[in-house]
N, C-alpha and C positions, 0 to 999 in steps of 0.2 A: 645480611641478605644480599645475595649476588644479583646482578642484573639478569632478568629473565626467569628467576626462580618461581614467580607467581603467574607466569604467562599461561593462557588458556588456548587449547587447540581449537582452531576454527572449524575443523571437519566434524566436530560433535555438536555444532550449533544447529539451531532450528528456528524457523519463523512461522508463527501461527496467526491466523486472522479469525475474528468473530464479528458478527454484525450486531450493532447496538440498536435497540428500539428507542432509547432515550440518549440524546447527545451528551457524551461525556461519562455515562454510566457504564463502567467496564463489564464485559461478559467473558465467559470462558471461551478461548479460541477453539474452534472446531474444525478448521481447515488449514492444513499445512501447505507451505509453498517451498519448493526447491528453488533456490535463488543463486544468482551469480555474485551479487553484492548487496549488502543491506547496511544502512547507516542511520538507524533511528537514534535520536538524541533529545534529551531534555535538559534545559538550562534554567537556573534561577540565580540571578546575580544579586549582590547586595550593594547598597549605596551608603557610603560613609557620610555622616552628618558633620559637616565642617562648621565648627563654631568655636568661639573663644571660651575656653573652659579651664584656664590656668594649668594647662598641661600641654606638653609637646606632642602627645599622641592623641589622635582622634579616636575615641573609644566607643562611640555610639554609631549604630548603623541600623538600617531597615532592609527588609527583603523586598525585592522588586518583583515584577510579574514573571510568570513562567513562560518559557518558549519551548514548544515541542515541534520538532520537524522529523521527517523520515523520508528516505529515498531508497527505493528497492528496484533492482534490475534482475530480470529472470527471462527464461525462454517462455514463449506463450503456449500454454496448453489449454485449448478450448474446453476440454472435458474436466479440468481441474477446478474444484469449487473456489479455491482461494483466488485464482486468476479472474474468475467471473465476479467475485466480490469487488475486486479493484476496478474492473471495467464498468460494472454497474454503478459504483459509487462515483466514478468520473463522469459518466453520461447522465446519471440521475434518473433514468427510466427503468423499465422492466426488461427482463431477459426471458425469452421463451426458446425452448429447444424441442426438436422433433426429429424423427428419423428422416434422413435425406431422401429426396425424391429418387425412386429407382432402387432404393436400398430395402431389403427385407426387414420386417419389424424385429428389433433386437440386434440388428447388424451394427457394424463398427462406425458407419458414417452418419453424422448428424448435421442438421442445419440449425444454426443459432441466429436468432434475431434480437438485436439490441435496439431498444427504443429510447431515444433521447427525451428526457423529461425533467421535472423539478425534483431534486433530491429531497427537499424539505417536505414534499407532499408524499413521500414514500414511507413505508413502515420502518425501514432500516435507513436511518439518515447518516450514520457514522460507523466507524470501525474501531475495534480493539485489536492492538497488535501485541503479541507476546514474542519476545526475542530472548533466546537462551544463548549464552556464550560459554562454551566449554562443555565438559561432560556432565553426567548426572550427579556425580559425587562432589566435584569441585567447581561446577559451573555456576553462573549467575543468571537469574531470570528477571527480565525487566518487562514492565507492562506500560503500554502507551494507550491512552483512551481519547475518545472524541476525535478520531482521525478522519479527515476528509481529503480526497484526492484533488490536489490543486492542478496538477499537470500530468497527463498520461500520454505516452508516445509508443507507437509500434514501428519497428524498423525491420525491413527485409532487404537482403542483398544476396548476391550470388555466393554459393558455397557456404551458406549459413542457414540456421534455423531462425524463425521469426522471433525477435526479441521485444520485450516489453519493459518499460521503465515507468515508475510512478513516483511522483514527488508529493508528499502529504504534509498537511498542517494539522496539529492536534491541540487538545485542551490540557491534558494533565499526564503525569507519569509517576511511576512508583516501582519499587522492587516487589518481587513475588517469590513465594516459597513453593509454589506449585509447579511440579515438573510435568509438562504435557507431551513429552517425547513419545510416549506410548500411543498417542492418538495419531501421530504422523508417520506414515510409512512411505517408502519410496514408490512413486507412482509408476504404473505400467503403461500409462497412456503415451501415445506418440505425439511429439510436438509437430508443429507445422514447419515444413522445410521448403526450400526454394524450388525443388524439382516439381512438386505437385501444386505450386501456387501460381497465381496469375494476378495481374492488376487490370481491372476492368472498370470503366466508368460509362454508365448508361442512364437513361431517364426512367427506367423501371427494372424491377427484379426479373421480369419475364424476358428482358432483352439480354440478360447476362448468360451468354452461351459459351461453350468451350472454345469457339472460334472468335469470341469477342474479347480481345485483350490488347494491352499496349505493350510495346517492346521496350522494357525498362530494365535497368541493372540494379538500381537501388530505389527504395520507396520508403518514405517516412510519413506517418500520420500522427498529428499532435492535437490533443484536446486540452485547452487551457481554460480553467474556470475563473481565473483572476480573483481568487479568494483574498480577502483582507484579513490578515492575521496579526496586525499591529494594534496600536492603542485604540483604533476606531472600533475594534471588536471587543473591547473590554469595558468594565464599569467599576466605579468606586464600590468597594466592599468585597472584592474577590481578586486573587492573584492569578486567575486563569481566564481564558477566553470565555466570553458569555455567549457569543454567536459567531458564525463564520459566514458573513454575507459576501456576495460577489459584487 
């Protein structure tokens, strides 16, 4: 086998998200996300038991706990379901959408309100991520469950569209034989670009007018939940995270 014989083309890959009602119980992904980069990974190491056993080779080992992490970067599309899944999970509250003021019903402009709250008090506390690498015939599908957004950032700058990146911690991972590519189509929504955007800080929504803005060239907003994904979140009797406290 030559080097590169089994390589998979990244252009056929996809990323799908679904909202779980029970932490760590996987669901079928229903929302696709066009992304710039995605690096979900699951790791389970083994520990060699070092003991005197009349042998030069240590032959006994045990499995250690699983580590699940994922980092996704994409452009921010406010009308795309997967984008809002990530944002809602990071903020922990509810999202409401309505036709923007001055826009006719059914028009293209919408106003989205994101309320910060306790994610554990919501119906959907975690996410399932399906990642396909390669095409439908030779690709591999991986499933990551129990994902919570630990850090989410929005970055805007001149001559660019608004970018979003999410760093997640999860509970478990597995391979999947289900190809979900038919559910995900290329979105026709427009992303948010620097020309139509502005950065405004006021004490109320009513004060946010078209003439109320700051003269800035770059802007970054970061939400960090400080989730504890190490041994503090595990228990004896399981190799996965039991909870994801902050």
